[in-house]
N, C-alpha and C positions, 0 to 999 in steps of 0.2 A: 461638047459645046455646052456653054453656060447659058441658062435660062435668063431672059431680061427680067429686070426688077419691076414689079408693078407699081410700086411707090418709092420714093426716096427714103433712105433709112432714117432720117431726122423725123418723118411722119411716123414711121414704125416705132420708133422710140417714144415720141409722144404719145401714141395710142396706147403703148403698154404701160407707160406711168399713168395716163388718166384711168385705164381700166384698173390697175393696182389701188389708185386713191379711191375710186368708186366702190371697190370691193370692200376696202376697209371701212368707208363711210356706211357701206350697208351693213356690215357685220356690227358696227358700233350701234347703229340704229335699231337692229334686231334686238340688241341687248336692253335698250331703255324705252323704246316706244311699243305700245301695246300691239300685239299680233293675235290673229285668230288662228286657233287649231281646228276648231270646226264650228259650222253656223246650221242652225235647222229653223225651218218656218213652222211656228205654232199657231194653226189656224183658228182655234178656239180663242185664244187670247189676242190673235192677229198681232203677233210679236215674232221677232227673230230672236232666238237664244244663241248668243255668241259666247263660245268658250275661248279664252285667251290662253296663249302659252304658259303664263304665269299662275294658271289655275283659277283665275276669276272667271265667273260666268255671268253674263248679263242678259236680261230679257229686256229687249229694246222694242216698244211700240212701234209698228210700222208708221203710224201716223207722225211721229217725231222724225222720220227719215225723209229728207228731200227726195222727191221725184218717185216716191214709193205709195204716196197715200191714195192714189187712184188705181194702182196696179192690181192685178186679178191675183188671186191666190195662187193660180198655176204659175204666173210669171214669178212670184216671189219665192215659191217653193223650190224652183230651179236654181237658186243662189248657190255659187261656188265659192271656195277660198281661193284666191289668187296666190301664185308663188309660195313665198315664204310667210303668208298670213298678214301681209300688208294691205290687202285690199280684198273686196267682195265683188263677185262678177254676176251680173243678171243678163245672161245671154238674149233672151227675147225682148228685153227692154233695152238692149244695147247700152248698159249703165255698168260702170264701175265706181265703186265707192272706197275711199280711203279708210282703213280701220282707225288709225291714229285721228285723222280729221273728223271721221263720224264721231268718235267718243269725245274728242274735245268740243265739238259743238253741242253736244247733248249735256256734257257736264260742264258748260261754259260759264264763267262769272265767278265771283268771290264766295258766293252764297254757299254752295255745296262744300267748298273746301273749309268753310269756317267751321263746320261741325266737327270734322276730325281734329281741327287744332283746338277747339274748345274741351273736347274729351281728352286729348293728350295733355292739356294744361292741367287738368285735375289729378292726372296720374303723379304719384310721387315715386321718387327714387332716391338712393343714396347719394348721388350726384346733385340733385335738386335740393336735397336737405343740407348738404354741406354748403352750396351756394347760398341758400337762405341764412345760415349761420354767419357766414362771412359777411353778407350784406348788413346783418344786424349790428355786427361788430363795427361797422363802417358808418353806422348812423341810418341805417335802413336802405330800401330799395333805391337804385340811382333814378334820379328825376329824369323824365324824357323831356329833352329841349325841344322847343317850338322850331319847327323849320322857318328859315329866313324866307319871307315873302319877296315878291317882286319889288324892285326899287321903283317907287312912285316919284316922278318928276313934277 
């Protein structure tokens, strides 16, 4: 005797498709988003040391992390890395933090990104030197055109 189906075939097919799509998205995100490999609380510095899967290590003062400013050292020390490193979990505080979200909130804004760009702009390379020579032959560096503003009536 055949067992009755618990759900229609179209639902099973849709669930398998959605699961496969979510798995692919998760794998892509793991390659491009910062993920924690380890996290340790440093009480003397009152900071979390988060080591990322790409080798970067960040000491993050607890006062910069929302909801941890008034937490006890014992609560913070019990931090765990969630899943594949996408989150931090504080059991006694009933708090989960997204690693990519946490880092983007700490390093928000264009100011901190301007410095690597400034440093990179000073570096010379064969390709940059060749581009500069081509620009000189054409009469100099191309002018930056002002953007058209809103039409005023």
